[in-house]
MARDODREN-372999 format. One record per atom (N, C-alpha, C): residue in three letters; chain; atom name; z, x, y. Coordinates in pm, 1 decimal. Atoms other than C-alpha are relative to their C-alpha. Example, Ala and Ser with C-alpha at 12.3 -4.5 7.8 and 13.67 -1.06 7.14 Angstrom:
REM MARDODREN-372999
residu:chaine:atome:zz:xx:yy
ALA:A:N:0.0:89.0:-119.0 $
ALA:A:CA:780.0:1230.0:-450.0 $
ALA:A:C:0.0:90.0:120.0 $
SER:A:N:-6.0:-82.0:-119.0 $
SER:A:CA:714.0:1367.0:-106.0 $
SER:A:C:73.0:-77.0:109.0 $
END
This chain:
REM MARDODREN-372999
residu:chaine:atome:zz:xx:yy
MET:A:N:75.1:121.3:-18.0 $
MET:A:CA:-10398.0:-3401.5:-8373.9 $
MET:A:C:30.0:-56.3:139.0 $
ALA:A:N:-15.4:54.4:-134.3 $
ALA:A:CA:-10455.3:-3550.1:-8029.4 $
ALA:A:C:46.0:-145.1:-6.4 $
ARG:A:N:-45.6:138.9:-8.8 $
ARG:A:CA:-10279.0:-3869.5:-7934.0 $
ARG:A:C:-96.4:-76.0:89.9 $
ILE:A:N:101.4:74.8:-74.2 $
ILE:A:CA:-10540.6:-4121.5:-7824.5 $
ILE:A:C:63.8:-107.6:86.2 $
PHE:A:N:-59.6:112.1:-69.8 $
PHE:A:CA:-10320.7:-4411.6:-7721.5 $
PHE:A:C:137.1:36.7:52.9 $
GLY:A:N:-132.3:-20.5:-56.8 $
GLY:A:CA:-10011.0:-4419.8:-7503.9 $
GLY:A:C:103.0:-78.4:-78.6 $
PRO:A:N:-105.4:74.8:69.1 $
PRO:A:CA:-9684.0:-4586.7:-7595.1 $
PRO:A:C:-38.9:-146.6:-18.3 $
ILE:A:N:29.4:140.1:28.7 $
ILE:A:CA:-9704.0:-4932.1:-7749.4 $
ILE:A:C:77.0:-87.6:97.5 $
GLN:A:N:-61.7:91.3:-95.5 $
GLN:A:CA:-9633.0:-5210.7:-7501.6 $
GLN:A:C:-16.5:-142.6:-49.1 $
THR:A:N:18.7:142.2:25.8 $
THR:A:CA:-9579.6:-5582.4:-7532.5 $
THR:A:C:-85.1:-57.6:112.0 $
LYS:A:N:88.3:57.7:-101.9 $
LYS:A:CA:-9820.6:-5805.8:-7346.8 $
LYS:A:C:83.9:-71.2:105.8 $
PRO:A:N:-68.6:73.6:-105.8 $
PRO:A:CA:-9715.8:-5947.8:-7011.3 $
PRO:A:C:1.0:-149.6:-31.0 $
THR:A:N:-10.7:143.3:32.0 $
THR:A:CA:-9597.3:-6309.3:-7039.3 $
THR:A:C:-106.3:-82.9:70.5 $
GLU:A:N:101.9:76.6:-73.5 $
GLU:A:CA:-9852.1:-6423.0:-6778.7 $
GLU:A:C:-141.5:22.9:-52.4 $
LEU:A:N:131.7:-27.5:57.1 $
LEU:A:CA:-10141.2:-6285.3:-6985.9 $
LEU:A:C:-28.9:-102.1:-110.3 $
THR:A:N:34.4:106.9:94.7 $
THR:A:CA:-10291.9:-6586.6:-7160.6 $
THR:A:C:-147.9:7.1:-34.6 $
LEU:A:N:140.8:6.4:38.2 $
LEU:A:CA:-10619.0:-6654.8:-7338.3 $
LEU:A:C:-82.4:-59.1:114.3 $
LYS:A:N:71.3:62.7:-111.9 $
LYS:A:CA:-10721.1:-6880.1:-7047.9 $
LYS:A:C:-27.7:102.7:110.1 $
ARG:A:N:18.9:-102.1:-104.3 $
ARG:A:CA:-10668.4:-6593.1:-6802.4 $
ARG:A:C:-101.2:105.1:-44.9 $
LEU:A:N:92.2:-101.7:50.2 $
LEU:A:CA:-10855.0:-6345.7:-7023.7 $
LEU:A:C:-145.4:-44.2:5.8 $
VAL:A:N:139.1:45.9:4.2 $
VAL:A:CA:-11165.3:-6561.4:-7052.7 $
VAL:A:C:-50.9:-50.5:134.9 $
SER:A:N:42.9:56.4:-128.0 $
SER:A:CA:-11169.5:-6681.3:-6690.8 $
SER:A:C:-25.1:105.1:108.4 $
VAL:A:N:21.6:-105.2:-99.7 $
VAL:A:CA:-11206.2:-6343.0:-6516.5 $
VAL:A:C:-103.6:100.1:-49.6 $
THR:A:N:90.7:-109.4:34.4 $
THR:A:CA:-11458.6:-6061.7:-6507.2 $
THR:A:C:84.8:124.2:-24.5 $
HIS:A:N:-79.2:-117.2:37.6 $
HIS:A:CA:-11320.1:-5754.8:-6680.5 $
HIS:A:C:-59.6:127.4:58.2 $
PRO:A:N:49.0:-129.4:-46.9 $
PRO:A:CA:-11345.4:-5417.3:-6507.5 $
PRO:A:C:-23.5:92.7:-119.7 $
LEU:A:N:27.5:-93.8:108.8 $
LEU:A:CA:-11486.8:-5136.6:-6722.7 $
LEU:A:C:109.7:105.1:-15.6 $
ASP:A:N:-104.8:-102.1:1.7 $
ASP:A:CA:-11205.7:-4896.5:-6631.0 $
ASP:A:C:127.9:-55.0:-63.5 $
TRP:A:N:-118.2:48.6:71.1 $
TRP:A:CA:-10907.6:-4931.3:-6867.8 $
TRP:A:C:122.4:-4.1:89.4 $
SER:A:N:-114.4:-0.3:-91.9 $
SER:A:CA:-10656.2:-4838.7:-6597.2 $
SER:A:C:-4.8:-122.1:91.6 $
GLU:A:N:15.9:117.8:-85.1 $
GLU:A:CA:-10795.7:-5113.7:-6377.1 $
GLU:A:C:28.6:-127.7:-78.7 $
GLN:A:N:-31.7:115.6:84.5 $
GLN:A:CA:-10772.7:-5360.1:-6666.6 $
GLN:A:C:151.0:-14.3:-15.0 $
GLU:A:N:-145.6:3.4:11.6 $
GLU:A:CA:-10406.5:-5265.8:-6714.8 $
GLU:A:C:61.8:-57.9:126.7 $
ARG:A:N:-52.5:48.7:-126.5 $
ARG:A:CA:-10340.0:-5329.7:-6345.4 $
ARG:A:C:-30.5:-148.5:18.4 $
GLN:A:N:42.9:138.6:-19.7 $
GLN:A:CA:-10537.9:-5655.0:-6335.8 $
GLN:A:C:77.4:-97.5:-87.9 $
PHE:A:N:-64.2:91.7:94.0 $
PHE:A:CA:-10365.8:-5803.9:-6638.6 $
PHE:A:C:151.0:16.1:-8.3 $
GLY:A:N:-145.4:-6.5:-11.3 $
GLY:A:CA:-10011.6:-5696.7:-6549.3 $
GLY:A:C:70.4:95.0:-93.2 $
PHE:A:N:-67.4:-100.2:82.4 $
PHE:A:CA:-9947.8:-5410.5:-6789.0 $
PHE:A:C:59.0:106.5:88.9 $
ARG:A:N:-62.8:-107.5:-74.6 $
ARG:A:CA:-9713.5:-5143.9:-6663.8 $
ARG:A:C:-90.1:122.8:-5.5 $
HIS:A:N:88.9:-117.2:-4.2 $
HIS:A:CA:-9924.5:-4850.3:-6551.7 $
HIS:A:C:84.1:125.7:5.8 $
HIS:A:N:-79.0:-123.5:6.4 $
HIS:A:CA:-9789.9:-4505.8:-6641.9 $
HIS:A:C:-72.6:114.0:63.6 $
END
């Protein structure tokens, strides 16, 4: 069975609902990870 998702991460402390709804989200998941402060592997 293929693994679809990477390791589970906790959300960055600076990632808030206000920040999520106040920006335009890129379609690329890697770019979303970078934009919202997730560690990129």
